[in-house]
C-alpha positions in Angstrom: -0.2 0.0 -0.1 1.2 3.8 -1.2 1.5 6.5 1.2 -1.3 9.1 1.0 -0.4 11.4 -1.9 1.3 15.1 -0.9 -0.5 18.2 -1.5 0.9 21.5 -2.2 -1.6 24.5 -2.5 -0.5 27.7 -4.6 -1.7 30.9 -5.7 -2.8 30.2 -8.7 -6.0 27.9 -7.2 -3.9 24.7 -8.4 -3.3 21.8 -6.2 -0.2 19.1 -7.2 -0.6 16.0 -6.2 2.6 13.0 -5.5 1.8 10.3 -5.4 5.3 7.8 -4.7 6.4 4.3 -5.1 8.6 2.3 -5.1 10.5 2.5 -8.1 8.8 5.8 -9.9 7.0 9.1 -9.1 4.1 10.8 -10.1 2.4 14.0 -9.8 -1.0 15.5 -11.1 -1.8 19.3 -11.4 -5.4 19.4 -10.5 -7.4 22.6 -11.4 -9.9 24.6 -8.9 -12.4 22.3 -11.4 -10.6 19.5 -10.7 -9.6 18.9 -14.4 -5.7 17.9 -14.5 -3.3 20.5 -16.2 -0.7 18.2 -16.1 0.7 15.1 -15.4 4.8 13.7 -15.1 5.8 10.6 -14.0 10.1 10.1 -13.2 11.9 7.7 -11.6 12.6 7.9 -7.8 16.5 9.1 -7.6 18.0 12.8 -7.7 17.6 13.2 -11.6 13.8 12.7 -10.9 13.3 15.1 -7.7 15.4 17.6 -10.4 12.7 16.9 -12.8 9.8 17.1 -10.5 10.8 20.5 -9.5 11.5 21.6 -13.0 8.2 20.4 -14.1 6.1 21.7 -10.6 8.2 25.5 -11.5 5.4 27.0 -13.6 3.1 26.3 -11.2 4.9 27.2 -8.1 6.4 30.6 -9.4 5.4 32.2 -6.2 6.3 29.5 -3.8 9.1 28.7 -1.5 10.7 25.5 -1.7 12.9 23.8 0.6 16.6 23.3 0.1 
């Protein structure tokens, strides 16, 4: 059983849900009307982490991410 998705609310009114798995992470951007605005699946690795961050950047420009 996987853990509950992590959610990050941005000022643009979207939720980014991340579903962690053993070998991959899947992220989906969901709008206020519950429509999927984007999705990505990456492998669990340092490169995959940075790929997720880059793909989330347009949706999270006003947020501060931990380093």
